[in-house]
N, C-alpha and C positions, 0 to 999 in steps of 0.2 A: 460264701466267704471263702478266701482262697484257702485252701490246705497248709500253705505255705506262711502263713499271715496270722497272728493272734490276735488280730483286731479285726471288726465285722466291718469298720468303716473308718475312713479318715478321721470322724470329728471323733472316734473313741480313740485314738493315737493322739488326737487333740486335746481331749479331757484328761487322757493319761499323762501326757506331758505337765499339762496343767496344774494338775490335784493331786499326783502321786508323788512322791518322795523319790519313789523309785525309778519314776520316767523325767526326772528333772533332767537329766543329761542329756535328753529328744527334744526339749525344749527351743533351743537356735536352730536346728533344723527345720521343725514344724513353723518356728518364724518366718526362716526362710523361703519356705515351700509356701506360707501364708502370704507373703508380702511379695514376692516376684514370681511365683508359680512354675510349673513343673517343667515349661515348653521355655523358659528361659534360662533355668538351671542346665536343661539339657543341651540347651546351645551352647551355653558359655565351656560346660565338660566336654563337648566336640572339637571345642577352638585350643582346646588346650594342648601345648606341645609333647613327644615323649619329650621323657625324663633323659636322656641323653642328647638332644637339642633344647633344651630347657636354659632359659639364664638365669633362672633363679629357682631353686628347688627349697619347699618350705615343707618341715617333718613334726612331730609332734615325739617327744620319750617321756614315760612314764615309769616312774618308779615303783618296781614290783612290791606290793602288799602280803604281808606275811599273816600267815592266820596267826 
């Protein structure tokens, strides 16, 4: 297990995302990797234009949560 990972395997992360409510936000990313594989994702990312040269920029905004 990598010292930088809290999961000992991809299967552990898949299980966490699928069955633990705390991991639910990871499920879309797990599905993406499971469907397309890491090579396809890395290839797509490598073809992205730097922001100053992009025709479209997509971002997200999140409302701050207060305790």
